[in-house]
Wavefront OBJ file of the C-alpha trace (Angstrom):
o trace
v 0.068 -0.175 -0.045
v 1.446 3.368 -0.998
v 2.027 5.910 1.677
v 0.856 9.618 0.995
v 3.053 12.249 2.427
v 0.802 15.294 2.201
v -2.802 15.955 1.537
v -3.846 16.950 -2.059
v -6.917 18.563 -3.411
v -9.115 16.031 -5.080
v -10.381 16.831 -8.613
v -14.297 16.863 -9.222
v -15.488 13.454 -10.193
v -18.013 13.411 -13.078
v -20.725 10.945 -12.379
v -20.816 8.036 -14.720
v -24.107 6.696 -15.878
v -25.435 3.535 -14.055
v -28.455 1.644 -14.934
v -31.517 2.540 -12.944
v -32.876 -0.201 -10.675
v -36.327 -1.432 -11.405
v -37.294 -1.566 -7.851
v -35.565 0.842 -5.161
v -36.887 -1.431 -2.436
v -35.093 -4.485 -3.684
v -32.015 -2.383 -4.018
v -32.241 -1.415 -0.378
v -32.090 -5.045 0.689
v -28.691 -5.503 -0.848
v -27.159 -1.936 -0.786
v -26.663 1.035 1.438
v -27.210 4.590 0.084
v -24.616 7.477 0.826
v -24.984 11.154 -0.132
v -22.448 13.733 -0.731
v -20.098 15.298 -3.197
v -18.384 12.673 -5.551
v -14.599 13.375 -6.156
v -11.841 11.524 -8.105
v -9.480 9.711 -5.824
v -6.066 11.393 -6.273
v -4.130 7.880 -6.336
v -6.404 5.184 -7.223
v -8.664 5.351 -10.237
v -10.729 2.410 -8.908
v -11.929 4.202 -5.930
v -14.074 7.346 -5.426
v -14.334 9.867 -2.573
v -17.541 11.008 -1.292
v -17.770 14.242 0.915
v -21.017 14.292 2.664
v -20.676 17.999 3.705
v -18.161 19.691 1.129
v -18.242 23.243 2.601
v -17.484 22.122 6.256
v -13.604 22.280 6.875
v -13.817 19.402 9.226
v -16.257 17.142 7.477
v -15.211 13.523 7.245
v -14.876 11.928 3.771
v -15.683 8.467 2.661
v -13.713 6.147 0.121
v -15.590 3.538 -1.851
v -14.549 0.956 -4.665
v -16.322 1.833 -8.092
v -17.008 -1.927 -8.289
v -19.138 -1.885 -5.096
v -21.394 0.945 -6.318
v -24.613 -0.338 -7.998
v -26.453 2.912 -8.668
v -25.905 6.772 -8.645
v -28.673 9.314 -8.290
v -27.888 12.772 -8.986
v -29.098 15.241 -6.317
v -29.601 18.870 -6.345
v -26.436 20.956 -6.634
v -25.530 23.042 -3.432
v -24.239 26.569 -3.794
v -22.037 28.513 -1.227
v -22.145 32.252 -0.333
v -19.712 32.980 -3.159
v -21.883 31.348 -5.838
v -19.712 28.297 -6.209
v -21.761 25.178 -6.904
v -20.877 21.538 -5.936
v -22.472 18.447 -7.454
v -24.143 16.126 -5.026
v -25.117 12.588 -5.725
v -26.556 9.553 -3.715
v -24.667 6.294 -4.313
v -25.817 2.793 -3.577
v -22.905 0.717 -2.122
v -23.209 -3.153 -1.815
v -23.680 -4.286 1.711
v -20.634 -5.930 3.134
v -18.212 -3.751 1.120
v -15.113 -2.543 2.605
v -14.890 1.389 2.696
v -12.751 3.998 4.467
v -14.177 6.877 6.593
v -11.498 9.510 7.113
v -11.861 12.774 9.447
v -9.082 15.333 8.761
v -7.971 17.535 11.617
v -5.633 20.253 12.283
v -2.818 19.504 14.650
v -2.320 22.136 17.385
v -0.643 22.283 20.725
v -2.916 22.384 23.795
l 1 2 3 4 5 6 7 8 9 10 11 12 13 14 15 16 17 18 19 20 21 22 23 24 25 26 27 28 29 30 31 32 33 34 35 36 37 38 39 40 41 42 43 44 45 46 47 48 49 50 51 52 53 54 55 56 57 58 59 60 61 62 63 64 65 66 67 68 69 70 71 72 73 74 75 76 77 78 79 80 81 82 83 84 85 86 87 88 89 90 91 92 93 94 95 96 97 98 99 100 101 102 103 104 105 106 107 108 109 110
């Protein structure tokens, strides 16, 4: 596993088209929905990063394997006070998949 020495800004992730499920209730039996702003992973093209609250500086982010995503729903974009927009999506991830949840923080002395 590669070691990352510094944080890098992730690029926006264009949503790829997935086939719509015929029955969302059936999908919810085998998959779990997560909502946020999808971003390209800076090191692994088979992974995506999902930022649930992109304008919160201490918001955790989630990493998922693209192969574990069955369906993506585009949600309404969100806009900050400066008029910048962020794409939001709901992704359906297969139950039992391995994912990473990371919470960034700033190191300070007490």
